[in-house]
N, C-alpha and C positions, 0 to 999 in steps of 0.2 A: 621494687624494680631498679636495676640500675638506668640512669638514663645517659645514653650516649649519644645524644644530641643535644646542640645548644641552639635555639630558634630555628630549627628544622635540618641544622648542619650537623653532620657527624663530625667526631673528632679526625677522623681520616681525611676528610676533605679539607679540613684545617692543616693537617699534616702534610697533604699532597700540595697546598698552595705553597706552604713554607720550603718544601723540596724544591718546587719551581722556581721560586724567587731565590734560592741560595744556587742552583743549578744556573741561573741566569747571571748571577754575580760571580760566581767561583769557577763558572766553564767558560761561559761566553766572554765574559768582559774582563776576567783576570789572565794573566799571562799563564800559558798551557804548560805543562811539565813535557819536556821530551818524551817521545813514545817510549824510546829503552828504558828510561825512569819507570814510567807507568807500567811497563811489562814486568820489570823486577820488582816494583812493590806487590803487583798482583800475584807474582811466583812465590815471592819470598815471606810475605806479611802473614800469610796464615800458619807458616812454620815459625817464625818469630814470635808470633802470638802464643802457638801451643807451648813452646819450649818456655818461653816467661811465664806463662800460666802454670806450669807444671813446677817449675824452680820456684815459684813464689807461693803455691798453694800452701806449704807450712806455715810461712809467714802470715799468709791471709788467715789462716785457720787461728794463729796464735794472737793476733791483732783483733779479731771479733771476740776470740775468748777473752782475752784481757779487756777487751772494750765493753763486753757486758759487765764484767768486775769492777771496771774503773769508772762507768758510766756515770754513778751516782756521784763520785767525786770529781767529776769533771766541772760540776755546778759550784765548787768551793772557790773556782775563778771567777765566778759570776755567772749570772743567768746566760749572758751572751755567749760565752767560752763553752758552758755546758751545753746549750742549745745546739750551737755550730758543730761541738764534737758528736752528737748524736745523730745531727743531720747529715754530716759527711759521712758517717758508718753506713746509715741506710741508702745514701746515694750512690756510695762506693759498691755497696752489696748487690743494687740492683744494675749496675754497670758491669760489675763482674759476671752476673748471671747472664746478661742479655750478650756479652762478648763470648762468653762459653758456649751459650746456645748457637753463636755464628760460626764457630771454628768448623765443625763439618762442612756448612754450606760454603764456606770461603774456599775449601779445597776443589770443591765442585763449581766454583764461580755462579752461585745462583743468588738471583736477585732479592730472594728473602734474606739471606744471610747479610748482604749489603746493607738492607733495611735494619736488619738488627744491629749493625754496627752505627748505622745513621742514629737510632734509638739511644744507644749507648751514648754518643758524641752529644745528643741532646740534653740527656741526663746530667753527663758531666757540665753542660752549659749553665742549666738551670741549678746544679750545685754550685757553680760558681758565684753564680748572681744571688740564691740565697744565702751564701756563706760570705759574701762580700769580697770574693777573691776576682779584683779585677784583671790581674796578671794572669791568672788561670782562664778566665773568660777570653781574654784577647788573644793570648799566645796559645794556650792549649785547645781550647775549642775552636778557635778560627783556623788554626794550623790543621788540626785533624779533620775539621768540616772541608778545608780547601784540598787535602790529598784524599780524601773520601770521594768527593766529587769529580775530582780529576780522572780516578779510575774506574768510576760507575759505569762507563760504556762497556767494560769488560765482563759485567756481570748480567746474565740474562735469567 
């Protein structure tokens, strides 16, 4: 049996607490984006995501195909390099699937699609932490979460 609770709390309650904390700092305390910028992000982001996803799909398949072939060779650079390579492939695949699942809902402006993009951003943050990519954590994850929380009100 899978345990979805830790000491009586479900993982969803922890994610809700994290969402509330991030909302406090990234919406209420951070400077707000102008309304027209928010509306442009909500309007064009699903289209940009879809186009980029379609354009990069052959590259993604090639990378994962070559990645499976080259995975054993990545350990020739040392255990750390090989582990980071494998972890990056796994986390990138998870992010890609979450974002692909969110695309239809982003067009409908559904809260569930926003949540999937939020989870994808968190996975990216965990990837940055696990692979010791401090720049990716600070710039990439923080910037994506800031933009994501700035437009959260548009998703119902």
